[in-house]
C-alpha positions in Angstrom: 95.7 44.5 96.3 96.1 46.9 93.3 96.3 50.6 94.4 93.6 52.9 93.2 94.6 55.4 90.6 94.4 59.1 91.3 91.5 59.4 88.9 89.5 57.1 91.1 90.3 59.3 94.1 89.2 62.4 92.1 85.9 60.8 91.1 85.3 59.7 94.6 85.6 63.3 95.9 83.6 64.7 93.0 80.9 62.2 93.7 80.3 63.5 97.2 78.3 66.3 95.7 75.0 64.5 95.9 75.6 62.8 99.2 74.5 63.9 102.6 77.3 65.0 104.9 78.6 62.3 107.2 79.1 62.8 110.9 77.4 66.2 110.8 80.2 67.6 108.6 79.5 70.6 106.4 80.6 70.2 102.8 82.2 73.5 101.6 82.5 74.5 98.0 84.7 77.3 96.9 81.7 79.6 96.2 80.3 78.8 99.6 83.6 79.8 101.2 83.7 83.1 99.3 80.2 84.0 100.4 81.0 83.3 104.1 84.3 85.2 103.9 82.6 88.2 102.2 80.2 88.5 105.2 82.7 87.8 108.0 86.1 88.9 106.9 87.5 91.7 109.2 89.4 93.3 106.3 86.2 93.5 104.2 84.3 95.0 107.2 86.9 97.7 107.6 86.8 98.6 104.0 83.0 98.7 104.1 83.1 101.1 107.0 85.4 103.3 105.1 83.1 103.1 102.1 80.1 104.1 104.3 82.0 107.1 105.7 82.9 108.5 102.2 79.4 107.8 100.9 77.8 109.7 103.8 80.3 112.6 103.4 79.3 112.8 99.8 75.6 112.7 100.7 76.1 115.4 103.2 77.9 117.7 100.7 75.2 117.1 98.1 72.5 117.9 100.6 74.3 121.1 101.5 73.9 122.2 97.9 70.2 122.3 98.4 68.2 125.1 100.0 68.9 125.4 103.7 66.1 126.5 106.0 66.6 127.6 109.6 64.8 129.6 112.2 66.5 131.4 115.0 64.3 132.4 118.0 65.2 134.8 120.8 62.0 134.5 122.9 63.0 137.1 125.5 65.7 139.6 126.1 65.8 142.0 129.1 68.3 144.7 130.1 68.3 147.3 132.9 71.3 149.6 133.3 72.4 153.1 134.3 75.0 154.7 132.1 76.4 158.2 131.4 74.8 159.7 128.3 77.1 162.2 126.7 74.2 163.7 124.7 72.4 165.0 127.8 75.5 165.3 130.0 74.0 163.2 132.8 73.4 159.6 133.9 70.3 157.9 132.4 68.5 154.8 133.5 67.3 152.6 130.6 65.2 149.4 130.6 64.6 147.3 127.6 62.4 144.2 127.0 62.5 142.4 123.6 61.6 139.3 121.7 62.6 138.4 118.1 62.8 135.6 115.6 64.8 135.3 112.3 63.8 133.1 109.4 66.6 132.4 106.9 66.7 130.6 103.5 70.1 130.2 101.9 71.0 128.5 98.6 74.5 127.8 97.3 74.9 128.1 93.5 77.4 125.4 92.4 77.5 126.7 88.8 78.8 130.1 89.9 80.2 129.4 93.4 77.9 132.1 94.7 75.3 132.2 97.5 71.9 133.8 97.7 70.0 134.1 100.9 66.7 135.4 102.2 66.4 136.8 105.7 63.4 138.0 107.6 63.8 139.3 111.2 60.6 140.0 113.1 60.9 141.6 116.6 59.0 143.3 119.3 60.6 145.8 121.7 59.6 147.8 124.7 61.9 150.5 126.0 61.9 152.9 129.0 64.1 155.9 129.4 64.4 157.9 132.7 65.5 161.0 130.9 62.5 161.1 128.5 60.3 159.6 131.3 58.4 157.5 128.9 57.9 154.0 127.7 57.7 153.1 124.0 56.9 149.8 122.3 56.9 148.8 118.7 57.0 145.9 116.2 59.7 145.8 113.5 60.2 143.6 110.5 63.4 143.5 108.3 63.1 141.6 105.0 66.4 141.2 103.2 67.7 139.4 100.0 71.5 139.1 99.6 73.7 137.7 96.8 77.4 137.1 97.2 79.6 136.2 94.3 83.4 135.5 94.4 85.3 136.8 91.3 88.4 135.8 89.4 89.0 132.6 91.4 88.2 128.9 91.1 84.8 127.4 91.9 85.3 126.0 95.4 81.9 124.4 95.6 82.3 122.4 92.5 85.8 121.3 93.4 84.8 120.2 96.9 82.0 118.1 95.4 84.2 116.6 92.7 86.9 115.7 95.3 84.4 113.9 97.5 83.0 112.0 94.5 86.6 110.9 93.6 87.1 109.8 97.3 84.0 107.8 97.2 84.9 106.2 93.8 88.4 105.4 95.1 87.0 103.8 98.2 84.6 101.7 96.1 87.5 100.6 93.9 89.5 99.7 97.0 86.5 97.7 98.3 86.3 95.8 95.0 90.1 95.2 95.0 89.9 93.8 98.5 87.1 91.5 97.5 89.3 90.1 94.7 92.3 89.7 97.0 90.0 87.9 99.4 88.9 85.6 96.7 92.5 84.8 95.9 93.3 84.2 99.6 90.3 82.0 100.2 91.0 80.0 97.0 94.6 79.4 98.1 93.6 78.2 101.6 90.6 76.3 100.2 92.9 74.3 97.9 95.5 73.9 100.7 92.8 72.1 102.7 91.9 70.0 99.6 95.5 69.2 99.1 95.7 67.9 102.7 92.5 65.9 102.2 94.1 64.2 99.2 97.3 63.5 101.2 95.1 61.8 103.8 93.4 59.7 101.1 96.8 58.8 99.5 98.3 58.0 102.8 95.3 55.8 103.7 95.6 54.0 100.3 99.3 53.5 101.0 98.5 52.1 104.5 96.0 49.7 103.0 98.6 48.5 100.5 101.1 47.9 103.3 98.5 45.9 105.2 98.0 43.6 102.2 101.8 43.3 101.7 102.2 42.5 105.4 99.6 39.7 105.1 101.4 38.3 102.0 104.8 38.2 103.6 103.4 36.9 106.9 101.8 33.9 105.1 105.0 33.3 103.2 107.1 33.3 106.4 104.7 30.9 108.1 105.0 28.6 105.0 108.8 29.0 105.2 108.8 30.6 101.8 110.4 33.8 103.0 112.9 34.9 105.6 111.9 36.2 109.0 113.6 39.6 108.4 111.2 40.2 105.5 108.3 40.1 108.0 110.1 42.5 110.3 110.6 44.9 107.3 106.9 44.5 106.4 105.9 45.4 110.0 108.2 48.4 109.9 106.6 49.5 106.5 103.1 49.0 107.9 103.9 51.1 111.1 105.5 53.8 109.0 102.5 54.0 106.7 100.2 54.2 109.7 102.3 57.0 111.1 102.2 58.9 107.8 98.5 58.5 107.7 98.1 59.9 111.2 100.4 62.8 110.5 98.5 63.7 107.4 95.2 63.7 109.4 96.7 66.1 111.9 98.0 68.4 109.1 94.5 68.3 107.6 92.8 69.4 110.8 95.3 72.2 111.3 94.7 73.4 107.7 91.0 73.3 108.3 91.4 75.6 111.4 93.4 78.1 109.4 90.8 78.0 106.7 87.9 78.6 109.1 89.7 81.5 110.7 90.3 83.1 107.3 86.6 82.9 106.2 85.3 83.7 109.7 83.7 80.3 110.5 83.3 78.9 114.0 86.4 76.7 114.8 84.2 74.0 116.2 82.2 73.5 113.0 83.1 70.3 111.2 83.8 70.8 107.5 85.0 68.9 104.5 86.3 70.6 101.3 84.4 69.7 98.1 86.5 70.4 95.0 86.8 68.9 91.6 90.5 68.4 90.9 90.0 67.4 87.3 91.5 70.2 85.1 89.8 71.2 81.9 92.1 73.2 79.6 90.9 76.8 79.4 92.1 78.7 76.3 93.6 82.1 77.1 94.5 84.6 74.4 97.5 86.7 75.6 96.6 89.8 73.5 93.0 89.8 74.7 94.2 89.2 78.3 96.4 92.3 78.1 93.6 94.3 76.5 91.1 93.3 79.1 93.5 94.1 81.9 94.3 97.6 80.7 90.7 98.3 80.1 89.3 96.9 83.4 91.9 97.0 86.1 90.7 99.2 88.9 94.3 100.1 90.0 94.7 102.1 86.8 91.5 104.1 87.6 92.9 104.7 91.1 96.1 106.1 89.6 94.0 108.3 87.4 92.1 109.5 90.5 95.4 110.4 92.1 96.3 112.5 89.1 92.9 114.3 89.2 93.3 115.0 92.9 96.8 116.3 92.3 95.4 118.6 89.6 92.8 119.8 92.1 95.7 120.6 94.5 97.4 122.6 91.8 94.2 124.7 91.3 94.1 125.4 95.0 97.8 126.2 95.1 97.4 128.7 92.2 94.9 130.5 94.4 97.7 131.3 96.9 98.1 135.1 96.9 95.9 135.3 93.9 94.2 138.3 92.4 90.5 137.8 93.4 87.4 139.8 94.1 84.0 139.6 95.6 80.7 141.2 94.6 77.8 141.6 97.1 74.3 142.9 96.5 71.5 143.2 99.0 68.1 144.7 98.9 65.6 144.9 101.8 62.5 146.4 103.2 62.3 147.6 106.8 59.1 148.5 108.6 58.2 149.5 112.2 55.1 150.5 114.0 53.5 150.3 117.4 50.6 148.4 115.8 51.4 145.1 114.1 48.9 145.5 111.2 50.5 148.8 110.3 54.1 147.6 110.5 54.6 148.4 106.8 52.5 151.5 106.6 55.6 153.6 106.1 58.4 151.2 104.9 62.0 152.0 104.3 64.0 150.6 101.4 67.5 149.3 102.3 70.0 148.7 99.5 73.6 147.7 99.6 76.1 147.0 96.9 79.8 146.4 97.3 82.8 145.3 95.1 86.1 144.4 96.6 89.4 143.1 95.2 92.4 141.3 96.7 95.5 142.5 94.9 98.8 140.7 95.7 101.9 142.8 95.4 104.9 140.8 96.4 105.1 137.3 98.1 108.9 136.6 97.8 108.2 133.8 95.3 105.9 131.7 97.5 103.2 131.2 95.0 105.6 130.3 92.2 107.4 127.7 94.4 104.1 126.1 95.6 102.8 125.9 92.0 106.0 124.2 90.9 105.8 121.7 93.8 102.2 120.8 92.8 103.2 120.4 89.2 106.0 118.0 90.2 103.4 116.0 92.2 101.2 115.7 89.1 104.2 114.4 87.0 105.0 111.9 89.8 101.4 110.6 89.7 101.6 110.2 85.9 104.8 108.2 86.2 103.2 106.0 88.9 100.3 105.4 86.5 102.7 104.4 83.7 104.6 102.1 86.1 101.2 100.5 87.1 100.4 100.0 83.5 103.7 98.3 82.7 103.4 96.2 85.9 99.9 95.0 84.8 101.2 94.0 81.3 104.2 92.2 82.8 102.0 90.3 85.4 99.5 89.2 82.7 102.3 87.9 80.5 103.9 86.1 83.4 100.6 84.5 84.5 100.0 83.4 80.9 103.4 81.7 80.7 102.7 80.0 84.0 99.4 78.6 82.7 101.1 77.2 79.7 103.9 75.7 81.8 101.4 74.2 84.3 99.4 72.5 81.6 102.7 70.8 80.5 103.4 69.9 84.1 100.0 68.4 84.5 100.5 66.2 81.4 103.9 65.1 82.7 102.5 64.4 86.2 99.7 62.3 84.7 102.2 60.3 82.8 104.4 59.9 85.8 101.4 58.6 87.9 100.6 56.0 85.2 104.2 54.9 85.0 104.6 54.8 88.8 101.4 52.8 89.1 102.5 50.3 86.4 106.0 50.1 88.1 104.4 49.4 91.5 102.1 46.7 90.1 105.0 45.0 88.4 107.2 45.1 91.4 104.3 44.0 93.6 104.1 40.7 91.6 107.9 40.3 92.0 107.4 40.9 95.7 104.7 38.2 95.9 107.1 35.8 94.0 109.9 36.5 96.5 112.1 38.3 93.9 111.9 41.7 95.7 112.5 42.7 99.3 109.9 44.6 101.3 112.3 47.6 101.5 112.5 47.8 97.7 108.7 47.6 97.4 108.4 50.4 99.9 110.5 52.6 97.7 108.2 52.0 94.8 105.1 52.7 97.0 106.7 56.0 98.1 107.4 56.9 94.5 103.8 56.2 93.6 102.4 58.3 96.4 104.9 61.1 95.6 103.8 61.2 91.9 100.1 61.3 92.9 100.8 64.3 95.1 102.8 66.0 92.4 99.7 65.7 90.1 97.4 67.1 92.8 99.8 70.0 93.3 100.1 70.7 89.6 96.3 70.7 89.1 95.7 72.9 92.1 98.4 75.3 90.9 96.8 75.5 87.5 93.4 76.3 89.1 94.9 79.0 91.3 96.8 80.5 88.4 93.7 80.5 86.2 92.0 82.4 89.1 94.9 84.8 89.1 94.4 85.4 85.4 90.7 86.1 86.1 91.7 88.6 88.8 94.4 90.2 86.7 92.1 90.8 83.7 88.7 91.0 85.4 87.5 88.4 82.9 86.4 84.9 83.6 88.1 82.8 81.0 86.1 79.6 81.9 82.7 81.2 81.4 83.9 83.9 78.9 82.2 86.7 80.8 83.5 90.0 82.1 83.7 90.4 85.9 81.5 93.2 87.1 82.7 94.4 90.5 80.0 94.3 93.1 78.9 97.4 95.0 78.9 97.2 98.7 75.4 97.6 100.3 
């Protein structure tokens, strides 16, 4: 029986697309595996939680920039004490009952790093004094507007917000990078399972060939056209091919379990990998690949974020022992009366203005040393970014060379399969005619199986390396479209 060619095996697997799954097995395509892994991968879940954390911190800071309203209520306060009063030179008993509430509106001013607030405190108080032998009660209301402005220093509000925005962007970039790494890992394991499936198919084909060869030599021995030891060798070859087939099936199931763990599937789900091993040559322009990589790679933006954070640290460091000041202005209106409607019948204006400066004199070189250390950190981050850029260029060039080499390897492997198939067919006829021993034919069968597996490996390696080029450049060379990183929900 003539062995099926590798192309026939490939068409068989590709043709499964339109068929219903057998034995309740789920056919898994690469896109399906990626979707399952994106939902179930523990690594992705951890990055998503980190992304949610930085996003909520950013939202909280942005919310703090808006007007803050709060009300403080002291519904009742009571005191009764006897103390020595120096003014009258005797002990005096005092009793006090009060109730108050304070309404506050504060607003940060990001463009100036200042703060403006409105405070209104309304209170009622009843007091008794033994010395005066009388009880008084009154309503009071204190309305106050205050503005505070730091001087000669950096804008802390803006820098805090900018830092949180960079943290959120960096976490989002990390999420996208993890998704790309997950795509690479899933693809590698996906094709590892496919490789095992092909090994099972090739081992099954080899076993079928050995069964046919066994029947041939058995009939010849019964007709006294071949020696008995040839039948023994055919039995050995048949048993060995059956053992290889069984081993490949065990390896396939183990590979499936590893794949299901990676993408987060139930280990008891029965699956089959559906992949098209036929390779279509995809043209890749090296100069464009480097250009796309340098323009799109998120690692470069992460390095830039590190530089910007280091520059923020430098600004904070320069504020160590700095010359700074603060300006404060407050105006208010105070009113009190025993009758609530007349609380502002005789108001009092309250004004307050202050200007203060912090003047460093001598710090033994602390500020200068800290600034130099921060500047060194910036230079280090710039060197890291340049190293990252060179590494990206080197990796893209390496992947490009690998792609060209793998295309050559595929051509050579296809030719080797054709030659091995023809060689096996010729020697099978010699075997039928009694001109070749079963051991020699087994060598040709092994050679054919080996060359088919070499072709499968070369095709899989090309697909994985093409995926690697897509990840390195964030450009899909098959569809000729840019890869837009997804935003976590």
